[in-house]
N, C-alpha and C positions, 0 to 999 in steps of 0.2 A: 504494500500500500504506500503510495507516494506521500511525502511529508508536506505537500502543498495542497493540491486539489486532486481528488481521486477519480474524477470523471472529466470528460470533455466538457467545456463550458456549454451551457444550454443554448447559447447563441450559435454554436457550431453543430448542434444536433437537430435543430428544427428549422423548417423553411420559414417560420414566422419571424419577421424582423421586428424585434422589440422596439428598436429606436424609432420606428415609424409611428408608434402610438405614444406621442409625447405626453398625453394626459396620464397614461399609466406610468410612464417614466417619472414624471413629477411626483406622483403619489408614492412610488417606491422610494425615491430619494428623500421624501419627507419623513420616512420611517427611521432615517439615520441620525446619529449624533455627528453631524458634519462640521469640522472645523473650518472648512473652506468650501465655497460653492462648487458643485459638480454638475456634469451634464452627461446624459446617456445619448450617444449618437453612433452613426455608422463608423466602424473602425477603419483606420487608414492602413491597417495591415491587410494585405491581399487575402481574400477568402476567410477572414476572421469574423465577419458578421458584425454584431453589435459590440461596442466598446464603451469604456468609462473615461471621461475627460475632465481635466481641471479647467475652470473658467478663468481664474486668476493665477498669478505666479504663486508657487508653493515652495518655501525655503526648506532646505534640509534641516530636519529637526522638528518641523511643523507637521502635525497630524493631518491625514486625509479625512478619515471617518471612523466611527465605531458602530458596530451593529450587533444585535442579538440574533444569532442564526436561527433558522427554522428548525434545524435538527442538529444535535451534537451526539456523537456516538463514540464511546471509548474503544480504543483499538483492541483487537483480539490479543489475549495474553496479559492485558493490563487491567482487567476488570477488578481484581482484588487489590490493585495498587493505586487506583485513582478514584477520587470522590466524584460521584455522578452528578453532584450538584454544582460544586465550584471548581472541579477539575484540579484540585490540589493533588500533587504527586507524592506518594509515600517515600520514594527514593530521590526526591528533589535535592539539589545542591544548596538550597536555602533552608535555614533553620527557622524555628518558631519566631525568633527575634527579628528575622528579616536579614540576618547576616549570612555569609557563606558558611555552610555547615562544616563542622569539625567532627573528628571521631568521637568526641565526648558527647555530642548532642544526641538527644533522644529522637528517634524517627517518629514521624507522624503515624498515628494509628487509624487505619481505615477498616471499618467493620461492615459486615453484610446487614442489609435491612432485616429487622426482626420479623417482618411479615412475609415478604416475597422471597427473601434469601438470594435475590438476583442482583439488585442494586447495592452499591457500596457507598458509604458516607463517612466523612471525617467528623471528628468531635467538635470542629469549629465551623460548622456548616454555614452559619450566617455572618461570620466575622472575618474569615480568612480565605482567600482564594488565589489560585494560580491559573496557569493556562493549559489548554489542550496541546497546542504546539508551543512549548515554552520558549521564552527568550533564551534560556540556558541550553537549548538544543534538543530537548526531548519531544518526540512526536507521540502524543498520547491518544489520539483519536481522530475521528472524521467529523466534519461539519458541513452542513448545507446552508448556504447563505445566497440569496438571490442576487444582491448587488455584487458581492465578491465574485460570483460566477461569471460576471460580465468582464472581469479584468483579464485581458488577453496576455499571451505569452511573449516574452523576449528573453534571450540568453544574456542580455545586458539590461536588466529591468531597472525601472526607476522607482519601484515600490516593492513592498513585501507584506505578507499577511502574518500576524501573530495573534495569539489569544492571551488575554489577561482575565483570569477567572472564566466566566461563561461568555465574555464579550469577545467579538472579533474586531481587531484593530488593523487598519491599513495605514502604513506609514511610508514616507518617501525614503529612498536611499541617497538622494541628491536633490538639488534644486530642480524644479520642473517649471518650465515656462507656461504662461497662459495659453490655453488651447491645445496643449499636448495630451496625448492619451496616456493613461495610467497602465503600466505593464508590470507583470511579475514573472518569475521563472518557475515553470512547472516541474523542473527536475533539479538535480544537484548542480548548482552553478559552477562548482569547481571541476566538474567533469570536462573532458575534452570534447571538441565539436563532433568528432566521429562517434563517440558514445552517446552524447546528448541527442544527436539527430536520430540515432537508432531507437533510443528510448521514446522520444517524442512520436516517432512514426508508429512504434508498436503499441504504445499506451494511449496516445491522443490522436492518432490517425492523420497527422499532417507533417509536411516537410518544412522544417524551419529555414527561413531565408532572412533572418535578422542580420543586422550589420555585423555583429560580432562573429556569427557563423561564417558569413561570406568572407570576412577579413581573415579568419583562421584558415579556411579552405584555400583561399588564394595564396596564403603563405606556404601551405603544404604543397601546393602545386608547383611552387617555386623551389622549395627545399628538397622534397623527395617525391616527385610526381609518380614514379613507377612503383613506389613502396607503400602507398597510402593504405591499401587493403591489408597488407601485412602488418603495418603499424597498428591498424584497428584490431586485428586479431591478437597481436601481442599485448595491446592495452587490456583487452578482455581477459587474457591469461594472467596478466599481472594483478588485475583486480581480484581474480579468483585465488591466486597465490597469496595475496595479502590477507584475504578472508581466512584462508586455511591457517596462516601464521598466527592471526589473532585468536582464532578458535582454539588452537593448540598452545597459545602463549609461548611460541618458540620462534625467535628471530631467524634462527639458522634455516628454517624451512624456506624463508624468502631469500636469504642471502645465497643459499646453495643452488637454487633453481632459477633465480632471476637472470643470471648472465646468459643462459641458453636462450631464454625468451627474448632478451634485448638484442642478442646477436642475430636472431632470425629476422629482425626488422632492420637493424643497422649492423652490417657485416663487421665493422670495426669494433663492435661491442659497446660503442659509446651512445647510450641513450641520453638525449638532451635532458638535463636535470629539471628544467622547467616544463617539460612535456608531460602532461597527465598520462597515467595516474601516479607518476613518480613522487611529486610533492605529497599527495594524500597517503601514499604508501609509507613514506618516511614518517609522517605523523602517526600512523598506526604502529610502526616499529618503535617509535618513541614511547608510546603507551605500554608496549610490552616490556621494554627496558625499565620503565618506571615501576611496573608491577613487580619486577625482580630485583629492585633496589639498585639498578645500574644507572644512577642519576646523571653522571656525566655523559654517557652514551645517549641517554634519553634527551638531554638538552641539545646535544649536537644534531640528532635527527630531527628534533622539534624545530630548531632554527632553520635547518635545510627545508623542512616541510612547509612551515608557515611562511617563510620569507620568499620562497620560490613560487608561491601561488600567484596566478595572474590577476585574480579579482580581489581588490581590497576595498570593498564597500558592502554595506548591508549587514544583515543578521549573521551570515556565515563568517564574515570577517571578524565580528565581535567575538564569536565563539572561538575562532582560531587564536585571537589575542588572549582570551581567557586561559586557554589551554597552555599557551606559551608562558604566561606569567606563573601558572601553577608549577611548571617545570622549574622555573627559577626559585620559587618558594620552597619546593621540596629539596632542592640542592642546598639552599642557604640555611636550611634547618640543620644541616650536617656540616658544621664549621670545619672539621678536620678534612673533609673532602676538598673544600675550597682552598685550604692552605697547601695541600699536597699537589695540586694540579699544575701550578707554574704558568698557566695561561692568563690568568687575571687575578688581581688581588680581590680579597673579599669586599673591600670598599667599592671597587669598580663594579663588581657583580651587583651590589646593592643599588648603585647608581643606575645601571641598566634596567634592573627590575622596577625601580621607582618610575623610570621613564616609560617603560612599557605599561605599567599599571596606570599611570596618568593618561596614556593614550587610550587604554581600555575604558577607563572611567568616562573620558570625553566622548568616545564613540558610542558607548552604551547609552549615555544620556540622550545623545542626539538621535540615535537609531531607534531605540525602544521608547524613549520618553523618560524624563528624570523621575516621574512619579511611579514607575513600574517597580515591582518588588526586586527584580533582577538588578536594575540600575541602582537602586537604593542600597542593595547588599554590596555591590562593587564599591560604591561611595564609602560605605562603612569600612570595608576592607582597606581601602586607600587611606582613610583617616587614621585607622589603627596603625598602619605601617609607618606613616609619617610621624605619628605621635611616639610610637615605640622606638623608631630608629633615629628620630631627631633630624630627619631629612628636610631640606627646604622644599617649598612648593616648586615643582619642576616647570616653572613658567618663566624663571629668570634667565637672562642671557648667560649668566655664569654657569647655571646648572645645565642648560642646553649644550654649552661648549664641553663641559665635563662628560655629559651623556654621550655626545657624538664621538668623543675620543675613546671612551670605554667601549661603546658598541662596535667601533671600527676594529679594535683589538680582538674583541670576542668573535667577530665574523671571520677574521683571518684564521683563527683557531678552528672554527666550524667549517671552513672551506666555502664560505658564501661571499659572493662579490659585494663590494661596498655599495654598489648602486641599488642593491636589494634592501638596504637598511631602512628602518622605520624612522620617518621624520616626525618629530613632535608637533602637534597642532595646538 
């Protein structure tokens, strides 16, 4: 089940053109909690039917709208973990207090309904709620919302859908000019164009011709025109191999078999490090290293994975930043490891972590909204780190200079080009 929309938008399944009935369109839009005026009109995307447009300029960080979906359905396998009323998640990364959960925090208790034994509810049903597709990255269920179903696809979307409690929120990933159509990505935005197009064709029955897809295909036609199909096959094999490594918790499964797969696509054995799914695979290997206490190896793979990703915007990028900061946090909790490495001083490591955490805080507030539980938890995490570590606010020129120097040294150690560095905003 996809983590965005699980069916083709209704405008693509029916011959009825909703945008032609403006009376109905206006009535539907009046049901929303809209922060900016919207319009339902014919999409400018070929064969996409009806679309949703902004009437005025919308700044990054400004909300599009909120909606109460017609139907919300908890994902199979999550029924006993998610409250059917407010969609709070038992294994959420957030604690009762709204902070990032620690090992000492008690997990939320979700109990079956005394009567039907089918629905599950939390003990704070009317006062505490999280999301179905959470800001922290967990996909917990499926929702049917009429207006959201009108948002067409782009692999370079200007908006995304997230749930806060039982409400559906649509928020921009960047500034959108007046009259532009709102778009979202129906599949994993970090996937390569060859994989994205296959999934969209299989699950949504259309061929994507968005600007990002066309740009990437044109690049491949120039770089390896005769090997495109082999590259696609190797990408699928690497994805499967990564999945096996994660399931077994064994990095060697990937490291031992990946060379043969990459050589099939590139005879010299050199798979471009920024070509998917290599960055995502590195992120997965970092998680395996972390689980086995190999924190330095985890950090190196995490830096390669996160910083080589092409797309640095929206909800996915915030999640990647969060994971990267977590790797720093785990490493810095073991001071002897930092002293024995020789690649950076502990002070330099803290500077980089503060900088990344500052960027995470900024992106989370703008992307999800500063009032969301996730953004508030990250803000609390940041405040605690600054207070406990005595670090300055990373917005001064002096701090930015120290951060850039420390990050450059770290990227040399990780084997990541300096042009991939994170610039503080």
